[in-house]
Backbone bond lengths (Angstrom), bond angles and torsions (degrees), N, CA, C in turn:
res aa  C-N    CA-C-N  psi(-1)  N-CA   C-N-CA  omega(-1)  CA-C   N-CA-C  phi
1 X - - - 1.424 - - 1.465 109.09 -
2 X 1.287 118.60 142.40 1.517 124.75 -179.16 1.571 107.25 -119.62
3 X 1.297 111.79 161.96 1.483 117.93 175.73 1.587 105.67 -113.22
4 X 1.196 110.20 151.60 1.524 115.79 179.89 1.619 107.68 -123.41
5 X 1.303 116.14 131.05 1.428 115.35 -178.13 1.593 105.17 -94.80
6 X 1.345 106.83 129.88 1.433 115.85 179.98 1.592 109.42 -115.07
7 X 1.236 120.39 113.85 1.449 128.50 177.20 1.448 111.15 -58.49
8 X 1.172 123.34 136.05 1.398 127.51 -174.81 1.454 111.92 -68.61
9 X 1.309 118.01 -23.36 1.481 124.17 -179.47 1.494 110.80 -86.39
10 X 1.232 116.82 -4.67 1.448 117.12 -178.82 1.534 117.68 -63.62
11 X 1.297 111.03 -33.78 1.524 117.89 178.66 1.570 113.58 -63.18
12 X 1.350 116.17 -18.79 1.398 120.72 -176.19 1.630 107.50 -117.79
13 X 1.261 116.88 9.83 1.419 120.67 176.63 1.535 114.35 -73.31
14 X 1.378 114.91 137.25 1.463 121.27 -166.18 1.633 107.06 -65.38
15 X 1.299 115.83 -25.52 1.429 123.94 -178.51 1.519 107.96 -68.93
16 X 1.283 118.52 -41.04 1.443 119.96 171.72 1.482 115.77 -64.33
17 X 1.290 112.06 -40.02 1.573 117.99 177.64 1.340 109.84 -66.99
18 X 1.363 122.78 -41.38 1.432 123.27 175.04 1.492 118.15 -58.68
19 X 1.366 110.77 -40.87 1.403 117.77 175.80 1.591 112.25 -61.87
20 X 1.298 113.82 -49.89 1.466 123.33 174.95 1.631 109.51 -45.95
21 X 1.345 107.92 -46.97 1.438 111.80 -176.64 1.414 114.27 -72.02
22 X 1.304 118.41 -40.61 1.453 125.72 176.43 1.592 112.27 -56.02
23 X 1.275 119.04 -42.04 1.444 126.39 -173.19 1.579 108.88 -100.29
24 X 1.346 117.06 3.16 1.502 119.79 -178.19 1.595 115.34 47.79
25 X 1.363 110.03 51.48 1.441 120.51 179.03 1.452 108.60 -124.95
26 X 1.303 119.09 172.28 1.544 118.22 171.72 1.589 110.26 -85.63
27 X 1.299 110.51 164.36 1.439 124.94 -179.04 1.406 112.92 -54.30
28 X 1.386 119.82 -51.93 1.487 117.16 -179.47 1.507 113.84 -63.45
29 X 1.346 117.14 -30.37 1.519 117.85 -179.96 1.589 111.32 -70.91
30 X 1.373 107.83 -35.93 1.535 113.01 -175.67 1.546 99.69 -68.86
31 X 1.380 122.56 -47.29 1.453 120.59 -178.03 1.591 111.13 -62.49
32 X 1.212 118.06 -30.48 1.465 122.78 178.92 1.534 108.41 -65.37
33 X 1.448 118.93 -42.28 1.396 123.88 -179.98 1.441 111.30 -63.01
34 X 1.360 119.41 -38.99 1.486 122.61 -176.60 1.501 106.36 -80.29
35 X 1.249 128.29 -32.19 1.380 125.00 177.80 1.629 107.51 -68.35
36 X 1.318 118.17 -38.19 1.325 122.31 175.45 1.676 114.33 -59.69
37 X 1.344 110.67 -48.12 1.420 121.12 174.04 1.589 112.92 -57.00
38 X 1.243 111.36 -45.91 1.526 113.41 177.90 1.479 112.97 -69.10
39 X 1.283 118.31 -40.63 1.562 120.38 -179.59 1.450 104.76 -64.07
40 X 1.337 125.24 -38.09 1.454 123.74 -176.12 1.504 109.95 -70.15
41 X 1.385 117.51 -36.12 1.313 124.60 176.58 1.566 113.50 -62.00
42 X 1.201 109.03 -41.66 1.572 119.62 178.35 1.494 111.47 -65.12
43 X 1.412 118.49 -27.65 1.476 118.70 176.54 1.439 114.68 -82.33
44 X 1.417 116.16 48.03 1.453 127.53 172.88 1.603 110.39 67.61
45 X 1.357 115.76 26.47 1.465 115.06 178.73 1.609 107.63 -102.78
46 X 1.418 117.48 -6.10 1.383 123.52 172.63 1.516 108.66 -122.03
47 X 1.301 118.44 153.75 1.505 119.75 175.37 1.559 103.68 -93.17
48 X 1.299 113.01 -177.63 1.480 117.99 -173.29 1.601 114.82 -62.31
49 X 1.256 115.23 -19.53 1.433 121.66 -176.26 1.555 108.77 -94.96
50 X 1.328 113.25 -12.34 1.505 117.51 -179.74 1.433 120.10 95.63
51 X 1.377 116.38 14.44 1.530 121.31 177.65 1.385 114.25 -71.98
52 X 1.247 124.16 126.69 1.442 131.90 170.32 1.510 113.55 -123.88
53 X 1.400 118.15 165.36 1.375 119.50 179.28 1.669 111.55 -67.83
54 X 1.197 121.28 139.01 1.382 125.63 177.47 1.564 109.89 -80.64
55 X 1.397 111.80 83.97 1.376 122.25 -175.04 1.497 106.91 -142.52
56 X 1.412 114.52 100.44 1.514 117.58 -178.54 1.451 111.10 -59.72
57 X 1.334 116.16 -35.88 1.564 112.58 178.87 1.468 114.82 -66.46
58 X 1.415 117.11 -42.68 1.451 116.60 -178.73 1.514 108.00 -70.09
59 X 1.356 120.40 -35.99 1.563 119.60 -173.65 1.590 101.07 -69.45
60 X 1.301 123.37 -38.44 1.470 121.86 -178.22 1.519 107.61 -64.65
61 X 1.367 114.85 -48.33 1.423 113.82 179.06 1.446 112.81 -56.96
62 X 1.315 120.07 -44.99 1.408 122.14 -168.37 1.589 107.98 -67.16
63 X 1.380 106.57 -29.32 1.596 110.88 176.68 1.483 114.63 -87.94
64 X 1.351 115.09 10.61 1.546 120.57 -178.51 1.472 114.44 56.91
65 X 1.428 119.93 29.19 1.362 126.04 177.06 1.517 108.16 -82.51
66 X 1.299 122.50 124.18 1.417 120.46 178.24 1.503 118.61 -98.12
67 X 1.299 112.70 -4.73 1.486 120.39 177.51 1.373 112.78 -76.05
68 X 1.419 116.75 -164.30 1.390 122.38 -179.83 1.609 111.84 -65.85
69 X 1.337 117.98 122.82 1.424 120.38 -164.61 1.680 104.83 -74.43
70 X 1.275 120.03 -29.74 1.455 120.81 178.85 1.523 109.69 -65.73
71 X 1.470 113.56 -40.65 1.460 109.75 -178.98 1.420 111.89 -71.39
72 X 1.279 117.25 -33.57 1.466 117.98 174.89 1.498 113.76 -57.85
73 X 1.251 114.20 -49.40 1.486 122.68 -177.50 1.502 107.18 -55.58
74 X 1.404 116.90 -50.76 1.448 120.43 -173.04 1.529 104.70 -66.85
75 X 1.246 123.20 -31.64 1.488 119.51 178.03 1.387 108.46 -70.55
76 X 1.317 128.45 -45.30 1.454 127.95 170.82 1.476 116.07 -43.91
77 X 1.397 113.83 -46.14 1.434 122.01 -178.61 1.520 108.23 -69.79
78 X 1.271 119.99 -42.42 1.515 127.07 -172.58 1.579 106.69 -68.51
79 X 1.330 112.80 -35.83 1.588 119.46 -175.29 1.542 108.38 -93.71
80 X 1.342 118.02 7.54 1.437 122.37 175.73 1.496 117.62 61.11
81 X 1.236 112.96 34.98 1.572 117.93 171.02 1.499 108.80 -90.88
82 X 1.462 117.23 -20.53 1.387 119.71 -178.91 1.555 101.86 -128.08
83 X 1.411 112.38 142.03 1.330 119.16 174.04 1.583 107.43 -108.58
84 X 1.385 117.40 134.06 1.415 123.00 -179.86 1.446 110.62 -103.01
85 X 1.316 116.73 169.57 1.496 125.15 179.44 1.585 102.54 -134.64
86 X 1.387 116.63 155.14 1.326 124.45 178.19 1.610 108.76 -63.03
87 X 1.310 118.07 -39.44 1.394 117.01 -177.05 1.584 108.12 -132.09
88 X 1.389 111.45 160.08 1.448 109.61 173.18 1.552 105.97 116.28
89 X 1.452 112.67 158.30 1.398 115.15 179.26 1.601 113.39 -107.59
90 X 1.295 113.82 27.16 1.446 119.04 176.68 1.469 111.36 -132.79
91 X 1.368 115.64 151.51 1.503 122.16 173.73 1.579 102.64 -121.93
92 X 1.339 109.87 172.50 1.533 116.59 -174.40 1.511 108.26 -121.46
93 X 1.281 119.20 134.45 1.437 118.65 173.79 1.556 102.81 -79.56
94 X 1.328 106.72 133.05 1.506 120.52 -174.14 1.533 113.91 -53.11
95 X 1.198 126.59 119.75 1.505 130.48 174.02 1.476 110.02 65.32
96 X 1.242 119.00 19.47 1.491 125.26 176.62 1.531 115.69 -47.89
97 X 1.442 109.03 -48.66 1.508 116.83 -177.48 1.583 110.42 -55.84
98 X 1.236 117.81 -32.35 1.482 123.70 -174.78 1.584 108.13 -77.44
99 X 1.292 116.74 -32.63 1.507 120.98 -170.95 1.603 111.58 -115.72
100 X 1.279 115.85 -74.69 1.498 113.55 -175.84 1.406 109.55 -67.01
101 X 1.439 117.08 -41.69 1.471 119.82 -171.87 1.513 108.97 -65.17
102 X 1.455 116.90 -38.40 1.436 122.37 -179.57 1.550 107.06 -61.76
103 X 1.406 113.59 -41.51 1.402 118.73 -178.53 1.518 111.38 -60.45
104 X 1.296 114.56 -46.49 1.483 120.28 -176.78 1.520 108.91 -66.40
105 X 1.300 124.80 -38.27 1.411 128.77 174.73 1.497 110.37 -60.33
106 X 1.525 119.24 -36.11 1.351 123.11 -178.13 1.494 109.07 -77.63
107 X 1.332 122.07 -34.50 1.415 120.82 172.00 1.680 114.21 -62.69
108 X 1.201 112.81 -44.54 1.456 120.44 170.23 1.521 114.82 -54.73
109 X 1.232 115.72 -46.58 1.504 120.22 177.35 1.560 110.62 -65.27
110 X 1.273 117.43 -41.65 1.424 121.07 -177.18 1.544 108.91 -68.60
111 X 1.387 113.81 -41.91 1.557 116.88 176.39 1.470 110.11 -54.24
112 X 1.482 114.05 -53.02 1.435 116.62 -174.11 1.535 110.97 -61.44
113 X 1.370 114.32 -42.43 1.475 119.65 179.99 1.536 111.08 -55.39
114 X 1.372 115.58 -52.81 1.459 116.59 -178.12 1.506 112.11 -66.88
115 X 1.286 120.90 -29.78 1.496 124.63 175.07 1.552 105.86 -62.39
116 X 1.252 117.77 -47.67 1.452 122.33 -175.94 1.539 110.47 -65.71
117 X 1.330 116.62 -41.38 1.436 123.05 175.92 1.565 111.46 -57.36
118 X 1.386 114.69 -44.91 1.430 117.88 -179.64 1.594 109.39 -65.03
119 X 1.257 118.55 -35.87 1.383 121.72 177.82 1.521 110.29 -61.92
120 X 1.236 117.37 -46.82 1.569 126.64 -178.42 1.579 100.29 -55.89
121 X 1.394 119.09 -51.95 1.508 117.20 -172.80 1.447 115.59 -76.52
122 X 1.346 121.25 -21.39 1.407 119.95 -173.17 1.541 113.68 -82.63
123 X 1.334 114.94 145.80 1.466 120.10 -178.58 1.499 113.49 -95.19
124 X 1.382 111.93 2.66 1.522 121.09 178.60 1.500 116.90 59.01
125 X 1.254 115.43 21.94 1.513 120.81 -179.21 1.469 110.49 -69.45
126 X 1.295 120.75 -23.79 1.464 121.35 -178.39 1.538 115.84 -98.67
127 X 1.326 114.13 20.38 1.465 114.59 -176.53 1.661 109.88 -72.83
128 X 1.336 112.98 150.28 1.319 118.95 -179.22 1.652 111.26 -109.81
129 X 1.190 119.16 151.23 1.399 123.52 -177.78 1.595 101.48 -96.03
130 X 1.401 115.72 127.45 1.385 128.82 -176.91 1.610 109.39 -134.87
131 X 1.204 114.18 154.80 1.465 121.37 173.70 1.572 112.13 -119.15
132 X 1.376 111.68 134.79 1.482 117.59 -179.37 1.506 106.01 -77.52
133 X 1.237 115.09 179.11 1.588 129.37 172.77 1.562 111.22 -42.73
134 X 1.320 109.44 -41.28 1.487 110.81 -172.35 1.626 111.01 -93.73
135 X 1.281 117.20 11.04 1.434 124.78 -179.94 1.515 119.01 78.45
136 X 1.346 111.33 8.28 1.489 117.34 176.39 1.541 109.85 -74.47
137 X 1.307 112.15 136.26 1.506 114.27 -179.37 1.471 110.58 -92.32
138 X 1.333 116.62 150.77 1.431 125.39 178.91 1.558 106.11 -155.26
139 X 1.239 116.55 154.84 1.432 129.10 173.43 1.453 111.50 -96.52
140 X 1.317 117.07 132.61 1.534 121.03 179.31 1.526 105.09 -131.41
141 X 1.297 110.49 124.00 1.517 121.81 -177.72 1.569 107.11 -93.13
142 X 1.275 122.40 155.56 1.450 129.71 -178.15 1.522 102.89 -67.04
143 X 1.269 126.27 -27.37 1.408 122.74 -176.64 1.504 108.49 -78.33
144 X 1.399 122.18 -7.71 1.551 119.35 178.00 1.391 110.66 109.20
145 X 1.405 120.85 -17.00 1.490 117.32 177.85 1.518 111.32 -80.27
146 X 1.289 112.34 140.89 1.424 122.62 179.21 1.524 113.15 -135.74
147 X 1.380 115.81 155.33 1.383 117.37 -172.62 1.636 103.71 -155.85
148 X 1.387 113.41 144.97 1.463 118.46 169.69 1.476 112.44 -65.21
149 X 1.447 116.90 150.77 1.475 120.82 169.08 1.458 111.95 -126.45
């Protein structure tokens, strides 16, 4: 489970208003679609730079938008929530690297930090002997630490 940071000013941001106008929906609904898209992206569907597959149907589904997926996709591009490129099968979530990507990097840092702290505290008494594909033996501890034997 991940958390998504929502700026309090987002509900009154002109891009959200523009999206609501483009789709002829209310502002809270437009905001909800964007939160759904960003949440989906954080669930490992976007890389740290915010690239996702250029698929209007998938993007609309991820956003929980039930109308015409092409119309929704075009509105996201027009309102600058998605950056497109001349060629390629990917699009980029606008400013993702500064927000969602930074959050993903922080999660990875925290995971690595916690794993290293567990290794420091562990006495490795519960390590198991395992063999790799080449038959080479190593010990692997539940904390993630491993060493050759």
